[in-house]
C-alpha positions as CSV (number, residue, x, y, z in Angstrom):
1,X,46.3,63.0,-10.8
2,X,49.3,65.4,-11.2
3,X,51.0,66.3,-7.9
4,X,53.6,69.0,-7.1
5,X,56.2,68.1,-4.5
6,X,57.4,71.4,-3.3
7,X,60.9,72.1,-1.9
8,X,62.0,68.5,-1.9
9,X,65.6,67.5,-1.4
10,X,66.5,64.4,-3.5
11,X,69.3,62.1,-2.6
12,X,70.9,61.0,-5.9
13,X,74.3,60.1,-7.3
14,X,76.0,60.3,-3.9
15,X,74.8,63.8,-3.0
16,X,71.9,65.5,-1.3
17,X,70.6,68.0,-3.9
18,X,69.3,71.5,-3.1
19,X,65.5,71.8,-2.6
20,X,63.5,71.8,-5.8
21,X,59.9,71.4,-6.9
22,X,59.2,68.0,-8.5
23,X,56.2,67.1,-10.7
24,X,54.6,63.6,-10.6
25,X,52.2,62.9,-13.4
26,X,51.3,59.3,-12.4
27,X,54.1,57.8,-14.4
28,X,57.4,59.5,-13.6
29,X,58.9,62.2,-11.3
30,X,60.7,65.1,-12.8
31,X,61.8,68.7,-12.0
32,X,58.8,71.0,-12.3
33,X,59.2,73.8,-14.9
34,X,55.7,75.3,-14.5
35,X,54.4,73.9,-17.8
36,X,51.8,71.5,-16.5
37,X,48.6,71.8,-14.6
38,X,48.7,70.8,-10.9
39,X,45.9,69.0,-9.2
40,X,47.5,68.9,-5.7
41,X,50.5,70.2,-3.8
42,X,52.4,68.6,-1.0
43,X,54.8,70.7,1.0
44,X,58.0,68.8,1.4
45,X,60.1,71.4,3.1
46,X,62.7,69.7,5.4
47,X,62.0,66.3,3.9
48,X,64.4,64.1,2.0
49,X,63.7,61.6,-0.8
50,X,65.2,59.0,-3.0
51,X,64.3,56.3,-5.4
52,X,61.9,53.8,-3.9
53,X,63.5,51.6,-1.2
54,X,64.1,47.9,-1.8
55,X,64.3,45.2,1.0
56,X,66.1,42.0,0.0
57,X,65.1,39.9,3.0
58,X,61.6,40.0,4.5
59,X,59.8,37.2,6.3
60,X,56.0,36.5,6.1
61,X,53.8,34.0,7.8
62,X,51.2,33.3,5.1
63,X,50.5,30.5,4.3
64,X,50.6,28.4,7.5
65,X,51.6,31.0,10.0
66,X,49.0,33.7,9.4
67,X,49.0,34.6,13.1
68,X,52.5,36.2,12.8
69,X,52.1,38.0,9.4
70,X,49.7,37.9,6.5
71,X,50.5,39.4,3.1
72,X,48.0,42.1,3.9
73,X,49.8,43.1,7.1
74,X,53.2,42.8,5.5
75,X,52.0,45.0,2.7
76,X,50.9,47.7,5.2
77,X,54.2,47.4,7.1
78,X,56.3,47.7,3.9
79,X,54.3,50.7,2.7
80,X,54.6,52.5,6.0
81,X,58.3,51.7,6.2
82,X,59.0,53.3,2.8
83,X,59.7,50.1,0.8
84,X,58.4,50.0,-2.8
85,X,59.9,46.5,-3.4
86,X,60.7,43.5,-1.2
87,X,62.0,40.0,-1.5
88,X,60.1,37.5,0.7
89,X,61.6,34.4,2.2
90,X,60.2,30.9,1.3
91,X,59.9,29.6,4.9
92,X,56.1,29.3,5.1
93,X,53.9,26.2,5.5
94,X,53.9,24.8,2.9
95,X,57.3,26.2,1.8
96,X,57.3,28.2,-1.4
97,X,58.7,25.4,-3.6
98,X,56.5,24.8,-6.6
99,X,54.5,26.7,-9.2
100,X,51.4,26.2,-7.1
101,X,52.8,28.2,-4.1
102,X,54.2,30.8,-6.5
103,X,50.8,31.3,-8.0
104,X,49.3,31.5,-4.5
105,X,51.7,34.2,-3.5
106,X,51.3,36.2,-6.7
107,X,47.5,36.1,-6.3
108,X,47.7,37.3,-2.6
109,X,50.1,40.1,-3.3
110,X,48.8,41.5,-6.6
111,X,46.9,44.3,-4.8
112,X,49.3,45.3,-2.2
113,X,51.3,48.6,-2.6
114,X,54.8,47.2,-2.7
115,X,56.2,45.0,-5.5
116,X,56.9,41.5,-4.1
117,X,59.8,39.4,-5.4
118,X,59.6,35.7,-4.5
119,X,62.5,33.7,-3.2
120,X,61.6,30.1,-4.0
121,X,63.1,27.3,-2.0
122,X,66.1,25.6,-3.7
123,X,65.5,22.4,-1.9
124,X,62.3,20.6,-0.9
125,X,60.9,21.9,2.4
126,X,64.2,23.9,2.8
127,X,65.8,20.8,4.2
128,X,68.9,20.9,2.0
129,X,68.4,17.5,0.4
130,X,66.3,17.0,-2.7
131,X,66.2,19.9,-5.2
132,X,62.9,21.6,-6.1
133,X,61.8,21.9,-9.7
134,X,63.9,25.0,-10.2
135,X,63.4,25.4,-14.0
136,X,59.6,24.8,-13.6
137,X,59.4,27.5,-10.9
138,X,61.5,29.9,-13.0
139,X,59.0,29.6,-15.8
140,X,56.5,31.2,-13.4
141,X,58.8,34.3,-13.3
142,X,61.0,33.5,-10.3
143,X,64.7,34.2,-10.6
144,X,65.7,34.1,-6.9
145,X,66.3,30.8,-5.1
146,X,67.5,29.9,-1.7
147,X,66.4,28.1,1.5
148,X,65.8,31.4,3.3
149,X,66.3,31.0,7.1
150,X,68.2,27.8,6.5
151,X,71.7,27.7,5.1
152,X,72.3,25.6,2.0
153,X,75.1,23.8,3.8
154,X,75.1,20.6,1.6
155,X,78.1,21.3,-0.7
156,X,76.8,19.0,-3.5
157,X,73.3,20.5,-3.5
158,X,74.8,24.0,-3.5
159,X,76.9,23.1,-6.5
160,X,74.0,21.7,-8.4
161,X,71.8,24.7,-7.6
162,X,74.4,27.0,-9.0
163,X,74.6,25.0,-12.1
164,X,70.9,25.0,-12.6
165,X,70.6,28.7,-12.1
166,X,73.1,29.5,-14.8
167,X,70.5,28.3,-17.4
168,X,68.5,31.5,-16.8
169,X,71.0,33.8,-15.0
170,X,69.3,33.2,-11.7
171,X,70.7,34.2,-8.3
172,X,71.3,32.0,-5.2
173,X,70.5,33.8,-2.0
174,X,72.1,32.2,1.0
175,X,72.5,32.9,4.7
176,X,75.8,31.0,4.9
177,X,76.8,29.3,8.1
178,X,77.8,25.8,9.2
179,X,74.8,24.5,11.2
180,X,76.9,22.0,13.1
181,X,79.4,24.6,14.2
182,X,76.4,26.7,15.3
183,X,74.4,23.9,16.9
184,X,72.7,24.8,20.2
185,X,74.1,28.4,20.0
186,X,72.0,31.2,21.3
187,X,74.2,34.3,20.8
188,X,77.7,35.3,19.7
189,X,80.5,33.2,21.2
190,X,82.8,35.4,23.1
191,X,83.4,37.1,26.5
192,X,79.8,38.1,27.0
193,X,78.4,34.6,26.3
194,X,80.9,33.2,28.7
195,X,79.9,35.7,31.4
196,X,76.2,35.0,30.8
197,X,76.7,31.2,30.7
198,X,75.0,30.9,27.3
199,X,76.1,28.6,24.5
200,X,77.7,30.7,21.8
201,X,77.7,30.7,18.0
202,X,81.3,31.2,16.9
203,X,82.2,33.5,14.1
204,X,83.9,30.5,12.6
205,X,80.5,29.0,11.7
206,X,79.9,31.8,9.2
207,X,83.5,32.2,8.0
208,X,84.1,28.7,6.9
209,X,80.7,28.5,5.1
210,X,81.4,31.7,3.2
211,X,84.9,30.5,2.2
212,X,83.6,27.1,1.2
213,X,80.7,28.5,-0.9
214,X,83.1,30.9,-2.7
215,X,85.3,28.0,-3.6
216,X,82.4,26.1,-5.0
217,X,81.3,29.2,-6.9
218,X,84.8,29.5,-8.3
219,X,84.5,25.9,-9.6
220,X,80.9,26.0,-11.0
221,X,80.4,29.6,-12.0
222,X,77.1,31.3,-11.4
223,X,76.0,34.0,-8.8
224,X,75.7,34.0,-5.0
225,X,74.2,36.7,-2.9
226,X,75.4,36.3,0.7
227,X,72.7,37.4,3.2
228,X,73.1,38.9,6.6
229,X,76.9,38.8,6.8
230,X,78.1,39.5,10.3
231,X,81.9,38.6,10.6
232,X,85.1,40.4,9.7
233,X,86.6,37.4,8.0
234,X,83.4,36.7,6.1
235,X,83.6,40.3,4.8
236,X,87.2,39.8,3.8
237,X,86.5,36.6,1.8
238,X,83.7,38.4,-0.1
239,X,85.9,41.3,-0.8
240,X,88.6,39.0,-2.3
241,X,86.0,37.2,-4.4
242,X,84.8,40.5,-5.8
243,X,88.3,41.6,-6.6
244,X,88.8,38.3,-8.4
245,X,85.7,39.0,-10.6
246,X,83.4,36.4,-9.2
247,X,79.7,37.1,-9.3
248,X,79.3,37.7,-5.5
249,X,77.1,40.3,-3.7
250,X,76.2,40.6,0.0
251,X,73.9,42.3,2.4
252,X,73.9,43.0,6.2
253,X,70.9,43.4,8.6
254,X,70.5,47.1,9.5
255,X,70.1,46.2,13.2
256,X,73.5,44.3,13.1
257,X,75.0,47.8,13.1
258,X,72.9,49.1,16.0
259,X,73.6,46.4,18.7
260,X,76.5,44.4,20.1
261,X,76.6,41.1,21.9
262,X,77.1,43.0,25.2
263,X,73.6,44.4,24.8
264,X,72.2,41.0,25.7
265,X,73.0,41.3,29.4
266,X,69.3,42.0,30.1
267,X,68.3,38.8,28.3
268,X,65.9,40.7,26.0
269,X,64.6,38.0,23.7
270,X,63.8,40.6,21.1
271,X,67.6,40.9,20.6
272,X,67.9,37.2,20.0
273,X,68.6,37.1,16.2
274,X,70.4,35.0,13.7
275,X,73.2,35.8,12.9
276,X,73.7,37.0,16.4
277,X,75.0,40.5,17.4
278,X,78.7,40.3,17.5
279,X,81.5,42.5,18.9
280,X,83.0,45.9,18.1
281,X,85.6,44.4,15.8
282,X,83.0,42.8,13.6
283,X,80.8,45.9,13.6
284,X,83.8,48.0,12.4
285,X,84.4,45.5,9.6
286,X,80.8,45.7,8.5
287,X,81.0,49.5,8.4
288,X,84.2,49.3,6.3
289,X,82.4,46.8,4.0
290,X,79.6,49.2,3.4
291,X,81.9,52.1,2.7
292,X,84.1,50.3,0.2
293,X,81.3,48.5,-1.6
294,X,81.9,45.0,-0.4
295,X,78.4,45.0,1.1
296,X,75.9,45.9,-1.5
297,X,72.7,46.3,0.6
298,X,71.1,46.9,3.9
299,X,68.1,44.7,4.8
300,X,65.5,44.7,7.4
301,X,65.7,41.0,8.0
302,X,62.1,41.3,9.2
303,X,61.3,38.0,11.0
304,X,58.0,38.4,12.8
305,X,57.3,36.1,15.7
306,X,54.3,35.5,17.9
307,X,54.1,36.5,21.6
308,X,54.6,33.0,23.0
309,X,57.8,32.3,21.0
310,X,59.5,35.3,22.5
311,X,58.2,35.5,26.1
312,X,60.1,32.6,27.5
313,X,63.6,31.7,28.7
314,X,66.3,33.1,26.4
315,X,67.7,29.8,25.3
316,X,64.2,28.6,24.4
317,X,63.0,31.7,22.6
318,X,62.8,31.9,18.8
319,X,65.3,33.9,16.7
320,X,64.2,37.0,14.9
321,X,63.3,40.6,15.1
322,X,60.4,42.6,13.4
323,X,62.6,45.0,11.5
324,X,60.5,47.0,9.1
325,X,58.9,50.0,10.9
326,X,62.0,50.7,12.9
327,X,64.2,50.7,9.8
328,X,64.2,54.4,9.1
329,X,64.7,55.3,12.7
330,X,67.6,52.9,12.7
331,X,69.1,54.7,9.7
332,X,68.7,58.0,11.5
333,X,70.8,56.6,14.3
334,X,73.5,55.7,11.7
335,X,73.3,58.8,9.6
336,X,76.0,60.7,11.4
337,X,78.5,57.9,10.9
338,X,77.6,56.8,7.4
339,X,75.7,59.7,5.8
340,X,72.4,59.7,3.9
341,X,73.9,59.2,0.4
342,X,75.6,55.9,1.4
343,X,72.6,54.6,3.4
344,X,70.2,55.4,0.6
345,X,72.5,53.7,-1.9
346,X,72.4,50.5,0.1
347,X,68.6,50.4,-0.1
348,X,68.2,51.6,-3.7
349,X,71.0,51.1,-6.3
350,X,72.7,48.3,-4.3
351,X,69.6,46.0,-4.1
352,X,68.6,46.9,-7.6
353,X,71.9,45.6,-8.9
354,X,71.5,42.4,-6.9
355,X,68.0,41.9,-8.5
356,X,69.5,42.6,-12.0
357,X,67.2,45.5,-12.6
358,X,67.9,47.9,-15.4
359,X,68.2,51.6,-14.8
360,X,65.0,53.4,-15.6
361,X,63.4,56.8,-15.4
362,X,62.6,58.0,-11.9
363,X,59.2,56.4,-11.4
364,X,59.4,55.5,-7.7
365,X,60.1,57.7,-4.7
366,X,60.3,57.3,-0.9
367,X,59.9,60.7,0.9
368,X,60.8,60.9,4.6
369,X,61.3,63.4,7.4
370,X,64.5,62.5,9.3
371,X,63.5,64.7,12.3
372,X,59.9,63.8,13.0
373,X,59.2,61.8,16.1
374,X,56.5,59.2,16.5
375,X,55.4,56.5,19.0
376,X,55.9,52.9,17.9
377,X,53.1,51.1,19.7
378,X,50.1,48.9,19.1
379,X,48.3,51.8,17.5
380,X,51.0,52.5,14.9
381,X,52.3,49.0,14.4
382,X,51.1,47.5,11.1
383,X,52.6,44.1,11.6
384,X,50.7,41.3,13.4
385,X,53.9,40.8,15.5
386,X,55.7,43.2,17.8
387,X,59.0,41.4,18.6
388,X,61.0,44.6,18.4
389,X,63.3,46.1,21.1
390,X,61.9,49.5,20.0
391,X,58.3,48.7,20.7
392,X,56.6,51.2,23.0
393,X,59.3,53.8,22.4
394,X,59.3,57.2,20.7
395,X,61.4,57.0,17.5
396,X,62.9,59.6,15.2
397,X,62.4,59.4,11.5
398,X,59.1,59.0,9.7
399,X,58.2,58.0,6.1
400,X,55.8,60.6,4.6
401,X,55.0,59.6,1.0
402,X,55.7,56.6,-1.1
403,X,55.3,56.5,-4.9
404,X,55.6,53.2,-6.9
405,X,54.4,51.9,-10.2
406,X,51.8,54.6,-10.7
407,X,50.6,54.6,-7.1
408,X,51.1,57.2,-4.4
409,X,50.4,56.8,-0.7
410,X,50.7,59.5,2.0
411,X,51.5,58.1,5.4
412,X,49.5,60.1,7.9
413,X,49.3,57.8,10.9
């Protein structure tokens, strides 16, 4: 079916272009010159668009924890949130750690709208000890390895994984922090945690891990993608590594830019995340890192949790926030400070570079209305979980159309 996208403003190459009519023929999107027959028109006046969005960090429950998120519900959430591609974490039960689990995931995700990239566990059961059959898993088409929610803190194992991955130009994804320095911590260690009487997670836990991992990378070679960076010194270490020419990339959770540790005074467990929300100094460093290219991508860090794991005392509640459907409204809140071209770059070109994707013709598109308001509630929520501080609120910013790999979906609910 050929579709005419009328009066659409495309965000590309760091600018918001003037409204134009675009033609989609089922394969690629191009400026319409009137030479082709149109089967359908979509009025896009007032809407913005970019290449299809990519999320580099997305949790799922299936297999083992289907009650928090199945691949079907994840697929619906990704589509409604505007993501045409996503990297899923390996922390299921069983862990995604062999060709059998990889085959299972591929089979379960073959019919969902968004393209799924698998992060396979680098160590068995993501325990940081025995390595998985990395080369065997790679032969099933997997190039991303990491222990997901668990840092690869064993220096010897990290070194060996980096050496293995160089055999096929694979990438190690790691949420780097020292688990012993962070042990028993519930939020950022600082003035607020002291006032609340809650055990804190010091910035040092992340900073020393990033520094150590960069030193190991300098020794072994290879490529590391640092996930959910949250500290100013961590950003600075990554900046220096990039200037040195090491193969280092990084991302930050979008919600890390929207909240501070002082927002936890109400003990809202939906704001209990890892890494924790930190102070104004760290947030300013993250903003600078986005602007100067130290941080390559924004991620949803979508970690669904069930009702019971969040509705309990703060120090007993599970970490994580459902981050997909509030992603665009979150960007709307940041747009005045960062601008749409930069925000879009961090969910398109940036993640694409991390995944080593080659530049291609414009064959995917996420179209959104930055001004439309909608209610985020049990009727509009596509996830099986609702551990979001934005639940039961009216949000601004709505995805309207997503195009990916020959498929088009209009979001009408």
